[in-house]
C-alpha positions in Angstrom: 0.0 0.1 0.0 1.1 3.5 -0.8 -0.4 6.9 -0.6 -1.2 9.4 -3.3 1.2 12.1 -2.9 -1.5 14.9 -3.5 -4.2 14.0 -1.6 -3.2 11.5 1.1 -5.5 8.6 0.1 -4.4 5.1 0.1 -4.0 3.3 -3.1 -2.2 0.3 -4.3 1.2 0.2 -5.5 1.3 -2.4 -8.0 -1.4 -3.5 -10.4 -3.2 -6.8 -9.5 -3.2 -9.9 -11.8 -6.6 -10.7 -13.6 -7.4 -13.3 -11.2 -6.7 -11.2 -8.1 -9.1 -8.5 -9.1 -9.1 -4.8 -7.3 -11.2 -6.2 -4.3 -11.8 -3.3 -1.7 -8.3 -1.4 -2.6 -7.5 1.4 -5.1 -4.7 0.8 -7.7 -2.6 3.8 -8.4 -3.8 4.5 -12.0 -1.1 7.4 -12.6 2.5 7.6 -11.7 5.4 9.8 -12.5 9.1 10.0 -12.3 10.6 13.2 -10.7 14.3 13.4 -10.0 14.8 9.9 -10.0 11.9 9.1 -7.7 8.7 7.5 -8.6 5.7 8.9 -7.4 1.9 7.2 -7.7 -1.5 9.1 -7.7 -5.0 7.9 -7.2 -6.1 9.7 -10.5 -4.6 11.6 -13.6 -5.7 14.7 -12.3 -3.6 14.6 -9.1 -0.7 13.6 -11.6 -1.2 16.8 -13.5 -1.2 18.7 -10.4 2.2 17.4 -8.9 3.9 17.8 -12.3 2.8 21.5 -12.6 4.6 22.1 -9.1 6.3 19.1 -7.6 8.2 21.3 -4.8 5.0 21.9 -3.4 4.8 17.9 -2.7 8.0 16.9 -2.3 
């Protein structure tokens, strides 16, 4: 489990296999790399917010 950098919601860090399904957990559908570090987000809008001003969140 990890958290969305912009909102703090808990999200699953890796995509489940088709047999596992998503269950009650949310998969991180968006991710980006900043200064060699991988950041995960609960939605693409939060990824865009981060990319516009990463210093606010790092």
